[in-house]
C-alpha positions in Angstrom: -44.5 -42.0 7.6 -42.7 -42.3 10.9 -43.7 -45.1 13.3 -42.3 -46.3 16.6 -41.9 -50.0 16.2 -40.3 -53.1 17.9 -38.4 -55.7 15.9 -37.8 -57.8 18.9 -39.1 -58.1 22.5 -37.1 -56.4 25.3 -36.6 -53.2 27.2 -37.4 -49.6 26.1 -34.3 -49.6 23.9 -36.0 -52.0 21.4 -38.3 -49.1 20.4 -37.1 -47.7 17.1 -38.2 -44.8 14.9 -38.8 -46.3 11.4 -39.9 -44.9 8.1 -42.6 -47.1 6.7 -45.4 -46.8 4.0 -48.7 -45.2 5.0 -51.2 -48.1 5.4 -54.2 -48.3 3.2 -57.7 -48.9 4.7 -59.7 -52.0 3.9 -63.4 -52.0 3.0 -64.5 -51.6 6.6 -61.6 -49.5 7.8 -60.6 -45.8 8.0 -57.2 -44.2 7.7 -56.6 -41.8 10.6 -54.1 -39.0 10.6 -52.9 -39.5 14.2 -52.8 -36.3 16.3 -52.0 -38.0 19.6 -51.8 -41.4 21.3 -51.1 -42.5 24.8 -49.1 -45.0 26.7 -50.7 -47.8 28.8 -49.2 -50.5 30.9 -50.1 -53.1 28.3 -47.8 -51.3 25.8 -44.6 -52.0 27.8 -45.8 -55.5 28.6 -46.4 -56.3 25.0 -43.0 -54.7 24.2 -41.3 -56.9 26.8 -42.9 -60.0 25.4 -45.1 -60.6 28.4 -48.5 -60.7 26.6 -47.8 -63.0 23.6 -50.6 -65.4 24.5 -53.3 -62.7 24.9 -52.2 -60.4 22.2 -50.4 -62.4 19.5 -48.7 -60.0 17.1 -46.3 -60.2 14.2 -43.0 -58.4 14.4 -42.1 -55.7 13.5 -45.0 -54.2 15.5 -46.1 -50.6 15.9 -47.3 -50.1 19.5 -50.0 -47.8 20.9 -53.7 -48.6 21.4 -55.2 -45.2 22.0 -55.8 -42.8 19.2 -57.3 -39.4 18.6 -57.1 -37.9 15.1 -58.8 -37.0 11.8 -60.1 -39.4 9.2 -58.2 -39.1 6.0 -59.7 -41.9 3.9 -62.7 -44.2 4.1 -63.1 -47.8 3.1 -65.8 -48.4 0.5 -68.2 -50.0 3.0 -67.8 -47.3 5.7 -71.0 -45.2 6.0 -71.0 -44.0 9.6 -68.1 -41.5 9.2 -66.9 -38.8 6.8 -63.5 -37.6 5.7 -62.4 -34.9 8.1 -64.3 -36.3 11.2 -62.4 -36.1 14.4 -62.5 -39.5 16.0 -61.0 -41.4 19.0 -60.9 -45.0 20.0 -59.0 -48.1 21.0 -57.5 -49.9 18.0 -57.2 -53.7 17.9 -54.3 -54.6 20.2 -53.3 -57.5 18.0 -52.6 -55.2 15.1 -50.3 -52.2 14.5 -51.0 -49.3 16.9 -50.9 -45.5 17.0 -47.3 -44.7 17.8 -47.3 -43.4 14.2 -48.3 -40.6 11.9 -51.1 -42.6 10.4 -53.1 -45.7 11.5 -55.8 -47.9 9.9 -58.6 -48.8 12.2 -61.9 -50.7 11.7 -64.7 -48.1 11.7 -66.7 -50.0 14.2 -64.1 -49.4 16.9 -64.3 -45.6 16.8 -66.5 -42.7 18.0 -66.5 -39.0 17.5 -64.2 -37.5 20.0 -65.4 -35.2 22.8 -66.0 -31.7 21.3 -64.9 -29.8 24.3 -61.3 -31.0 24.4 -58.4 -31.3 22.0 -56.8 -34.5 20.6 -54.1 -34.5 23.3 -56.7 -34.9 26.0 -58.9 -37.2 23.9 -56.0 -39.6 23.3 -55.8 -40.2 27.1 -59.3 -41.6 27.2 -60.1 -44.7 25.2 -58.4 -47.7 26.7 -58.3 -46.5 30.3 -61.8 -45.0 30.1 -63.3 -48.2 28.6 -61.5 -50.3 31.1 -62.9 -48.2 34.0 -66.4 -48.1 32.5 -66.7 -51.8 31.7 -65.1 -52.8 35.0 -67.6 -50.7 37.0 -70.8 -51.1 35.1 -70.6 -54.1 32.6 -68.8 -56.5 34.9 -69.2 -54.8 38.3 -72.9 -53.9 38.0 -72.3 -50.8 40.1 -75.5 -49.0 41.1 -76.3 -45.7 42.8 -75.7 -45.7 46.5 -73.3 -48.7 46.4 -69.8 -48.7 47.9 -66.9 -49.2 45.5 -63.2 -49.6 46.4 -60.9 -48.6 43.6 -57.3 -49.7 43.8 -54.5 -47.5 42.3 -57.1 -44.8 42.1 -54.7 -42.1 40.9 -53.6 -44.2 37.9 -54.9 -44.1 34.3 -57.8 -46.4 34.9 -58.4 -45.3 38.5 -58.8 -41.6 37.8 -61.6 -42.4 35.3 -63.2 -45.0 37.6 -63.4 -42.5 40.5 -65.1 -40.0 38.3 -67.5 -42.5 36.6 -68.5 -44.1 39.8 -69.2 -40.7 41.4 -71.2 -39.6 38.4 -73.5 -42.6 38.9 -74.0 -41.8 42.6 -71.8 -44.4 44.2 -69.8 -44.0 47.4 -66.2 -44.0 46.2 -63.2 -45.2 48.2 -59.7 -45.2 46.6 -56.3 -46.4 47.5 -53.3 -44.2 46.7 -50.1 -42.7 48.0 -50.1 -39.7 50.3 -49.4 -37.2 47.5 -52.6 -38.2 45.8 -55.1 -38.0 48.7 -56.2 -34.4 48.2 -56.1 -34.8 44.4 -58.5 -37.8 44.5 -60.9 -36.1 46.8 -61.1 -33.2 44.4 -61.9 -35.8 41.7 -64.8 -37.0 43.8 -63.5 -39.8 46.1 -65.3 -39.9 49.4 -62.5 -41.6 51.1 -58.8 -42.2 50.2 -56.6 -44.8 51.9 -52.9 -44.1 52.0 -51.5 -47.6 51.2 -48.2 -46.7 52.7 -49.7 -46.0 56.1 -52.8 -48.3 56.3 -53.8 -51.7 55.2 -57.0 -51.2 53.3 -58.4 -54.6 54.4 -58.4 -53.4 58.1 -60.0 -50.0 57.3 -63.0 -50.9 55.0 -65.6 -53.5 54.9 -69.1 -54.3 53.5 -68.0 -53.2 50.0 -70.2 -53.9 47.1 -67.6 -53.7 44.4 -63.7 -53.7 44.2 -62.0 -52.7 41.0 -58.5 -54.2 41.0 -55.7 -53.1 38.7 -52.9 -54.5 40.9 -53.5 -58.2 41.4 -51.5 -60.6 43.6 -51.9 -60.0 47.3 -54.1 -56.9 46.7 -56.6 -59.2 44.9 -56.6 -61.8 47.6 -57.0 -59.2 50.4 -59.8 -57.5 48.5 -62.0 -60.6 48.9 -62.2 -60.0 52.6 -63.6 -56.5 52.4 -66.5 -57.5 50.1 -70.0 -58.1 51.4 -71.6 -61.5 50.6 -72.6 -61.3 46.9 -70.1 -58.5 46.2 -68.0 -58.4 43.1 -64.3 -58.2 42.6 -63.4 -57.2 39.0 -59.7 -57.4 38.0 -57.9 -56.2 34.9 -55.3 -58.9 35.7 -55.7 -62.7 36.0 -58.3 -63.9 38.5 -56.0 -65.9 40.7 -58.2 -66.5 43.7 -61.5 -67.7 42.3 -61.7 -70.5 44.9 -61.2 -68.1 47.8 -63.8 -65.8 46.4 -66.3 -68.5 46.1 -65.7 -69.6 49.7 -66.4 -66.0 50.8 -69.6 -65.9 48.6 -68.3 -63.2 46.3 -67.8 -63.1 42.5 -64.3 -62.7 41.0 -64.0 -61.9 37.3 -61.1 -60.8 35.2 -61.5 -59.0 31.8 -59.9 -57.2 29.0 -61.7 -54.0 27.9 -63.2 -54.0 24.4 -63.8 -51.1 22.2 -67.5 -50.2 22.3 -68.3 -47.0 20.4 -71.6 -46.4 22.2 -69.6 -46.3 25.5 -67.0 -44.0 24.0 -69.9 -41.7 23.0 -71.4 -41.8 26.5 -68.0 -41.0 28.0 -67.7 -38.1 25.5 -71.0 -36.8 26.8 -69.8 -36.9 30.4 -66.6 -35.0 29.4 -68.5 -32.4 27.3 -70.9 -31.9 30.3 -67.9 -31.2 32.6 -68.6 -34.2 34.9 -65.4 -36.1 33.9 -62.0 -34.9 32.8 -58.9 -36.7 31.5 -56.0 -36.6 33.9 -52.7 -36.2 32.1 -49.4 -36.8 33.9 -47.2 -35.6 31.1 -47.2 -35.0 27.3 -44.2 -36.0 25.3 -43.4 -36.0 21.6 -44.2 -39.4 20.2 -40.5 -39.8 19.3 -39.9 -39.9 23.1 -41.7 -43.2 23.5 -38.7 -44.7 25.2 -38.9 -42.1 28.0 -42.6 -42.6 28.3 -42.1 -46.4 28.6 -39.5 -45.9 31.3 -41.9 -43.7 33.2 -45.0 -45.9 33.0 -43.0 -49.0 34.0 -42.3 -47.4 37.4 -46.0 -47.5 38.1 -46.5 -44.2 39.8 -47.9 -41.9 37.1 -50.9 -39.7 38.0 -53.4 -40.3 35.1 -52.0 -40.8 31.6 -48.9 -40.2 29.6 -49.7 -38.8 26.2 -47.6 -38.9 23.1 -48.1 -35.9 20.8 -47.8 -36.7 17.1 -49.0 -33.4 15.7 
């Protein structure tokens, strides 16, 4: 099979198209024929060698930790799926990923994909969708009627967070560039702050929850807009815990986990029409270098999908 792998850490040029054997599933695993995968910021950071401590991996490594495809083989202990099931999920980021024609994944990391969309759209969901879901609800404890500020609201995580928060009855504020203001309001945002024109910390206050995917100064300034007892949830390192404690707010960082029940709930929201994947571009998976160059620039609207079939 073909797989996009790295044999060393570095820039996009270290991505190579290799011919390797089709992997065989273990007892608790399934073999998936990959129809589509997608590109996340963590992909290029692992490729560049910036995540060795959090995601230790052996080289050569196949990247890609979103998958949508069809089950080809079942491990002998797998009972919750059948051959031919259309599934999606977030594979283990410390193991070989889905920039490939086939991938082996533990069955307990997968769910049946949404029925109303194809694999291309489904592949754009798992990692970003789970990150948004867990950031808002598991870590952020967001409730109906609360005010949430979502940074980088037009990005992969942000577009899901806006829709999820709105579906739960929250008041949604997003930060984005001017070109995304109308787009985010159509997605459900109640307010959008153009970060090129306004400083969010001078515009909003009394926020219950901030979802931070930017870090650094954005994380520090976010502390000031929260009400006492508010929560600041970051996908990056929690660098300002002391400052948060002094303000009387909670600062937590996290890495999303694959939770099939949450994937199933997200699938229901998509099939009901309340949430939709936002895709910036679809490329052949052999164009992974181009995809990495795009996502490193940090201005994609939604997700970049790599089409395998």
